[in-house]
Each structure stands twice: as structure tokens, then as C-alpha cells.
N, C-alpha and C positions, 0 to 999 in steps of 0.2 A: 502493497498502500505504502502511494505518494506523502511524504513526509506535508506538502502543501491539504491534501487529501484528509489529514490526520489533525491538520492546527486547524482545518474551514472544521470542522466538527464539532472539536473543541473550542471556539472561539460561538459555533452557532447554543451548544452545550448551555454554556454561561451564559450565553444572552435567555437565557429559557429560564434557569435560574435565579438572573435576576427579574426578572417581568413579576416572577410567581410570588418573589419575596416583595414584592413592590408594591402588589393587590393588597398582598396579605395585612404589609401596616396602616391599611383604611385610609393615610391623606388619601386629599381629594385638591383639586385646584380650590373648590368654592370655600376649604375649612381659614385658607390663607383672608380673602378675602371681604368675608359676613363675619366680622366677630361679634361674640356674643355682649350685650351689654349688665354693668357689673351696679346694679339702682338697692341702694340702701331702704330708701321711701321715692315717696310720688307726696308734692307738693301742690294741688289743688288749690285754685284760686275761683272763686262764683261768688261773682258780685265782687260787696268789700267783705268775704267770706273766706279766710282762711284753714286748710285742713288739713292734718297731713297722716300719710294711711305710713308704717312700716314694714318693711320685710317680711315681718309675725304680724301684720293686718291688723295690726293694736290704732285705731281712728283717735286725733284729736283735735279738735275743735271744732267736731261735730257738733249734733249733724249735719246738715246744709238743709237749710231754709231758703223754702221759697213761700215766696208771696205769689198769688197768683191777680193779674192776668203778665206782670213782667214776666217773661225770660228773661232771665239772670246768661252770661255766658261761663263756662266752665273753659279755666285752663288747665293743661297740670307740666310740667317742671318733675320730669324725674334724675332724682338726688347720686348721685354716690358716697358713699360711708366716709367723706369730707365734710359732707351738705353742701359739693357743690354740685350744679349741673354735668351727670353722664354727658360726654361729648359723643358716645357710641350710641344712647339708647336717645340722641337728638338727632342724629344720621338721617337720611335718606330709607334708611331700611325699618324705621318703624312708625308705630303707630300707636294716640292713648284710643281704652276700647273701654268703654263705660254701656256697658248697659243695666238696664233698669230693670229690675227683679219684678212689676206691677205695671203695665205701660202704661194703664186704665187711667193710672195716677201720673206720672213722669214717664216723658218719652224726649232720649238726648239724638240731637242732630246734631252729622259731624263737620262743621267747618273745613279742618283746615286737620292735619297728623297730630294735634295737638288741641284742639281746639274744636270747640262743639258750642248746641246751646240745650240749658235743659230749657222744657217748657212743666208747667203744671196743668192736669190736665184736669183733677177733679183734688179737691181736699181729702188728706189720708198720710199715711206715713209708709215708704217701701225700700229699699234697697236699692243702691246705684250701682255694681260691679265693677270696678277698676282695673284694664291690666297694662300690663305695657308687652304690645303683640310684635313678635318681630315677624314681619309679613313676607320678607325670600327666607325666610326657616317653620313657620308656619305653625308656630308655638310661642307661649308667654314666656317672656323673661321675664315679668315683676307681675306678682297676681295668679291671681284671679282674687282679689280683695274687697268686701263688701263695704260698703259706705251707709251710713241709714241714713235718707231723704224725711223732711219733715212738709209736705203742702200744704200753706192757709191759701 
């Protein structure tokens, strides 16, 4: 068997082993370009109210109070452990998800990734479940956590 043919077979075998090893490590190109957010809390601003939800779900400053017919703006700032806005969370791949538990009492209408309008439909109490949704990852990087709401 010629030496060049033997060397070619060894090169082919090494290439195949390398491809198998690379695919087994689970690395994909999206791992580098789509990082996860590191959120310690979210600060919700609803009209003049400020509500904070920790990464354990503890709510301070609540409940959100809405007096009909006013439909206040709600905005969210997702904060890291140091209390600064998380730059990854506020990148283009994330959004606030806000889901009322009872839409006959409260509705949410999104106006941008981190802003929307809350509308009190009827007097009562409900929860607004909030999360940081990773659009490209199709998962929540923070939450979901319930926030109490009173509609007057």
C-alpha cells in the first residue's frame, strides 16, 4: 500500500473523530451571540407608583392601584444584583410579558418591548403576572411572578 494512501486514510479518520468530538460538546454558534440576562429584580413604574419584584417573587410597593377611567402606562426596568439596569435584559432579544389573571378586571396592551398600558375594566382585585421573556430563546429569564392589582 503506498505511503500517500495510508496518510490520506489517517487524515480522514482524524477528521471524522474531530467532527464527532465537536458535535458532542453541544456548542452552537447561537451560544455566543444570544446571552442570558442576569436579573436580580424588576422595577415597575405605573403612573406615579413604583413597585419592585425580587428574583424570589417578593413584591414591595404594591399593590398596583388603578382608578378608572385612567389607563396608566406601565414600564419595566430589569435590574442586576447591583441595582443597575441589566444591559443584556434591555437588548433587542427581550421583552416584558405582563399577563392579567382576570381580563374582565384588568387588561394589558403592549406599546413597546418594556412599556404598555394597564386598563381597569371593572372594579376588583387581580394579579398581573410579570416576566422577562427571552424572545429568541422562547423562555423567561426572570419570573413569572404575580403582582397584586386593585382596580377602583
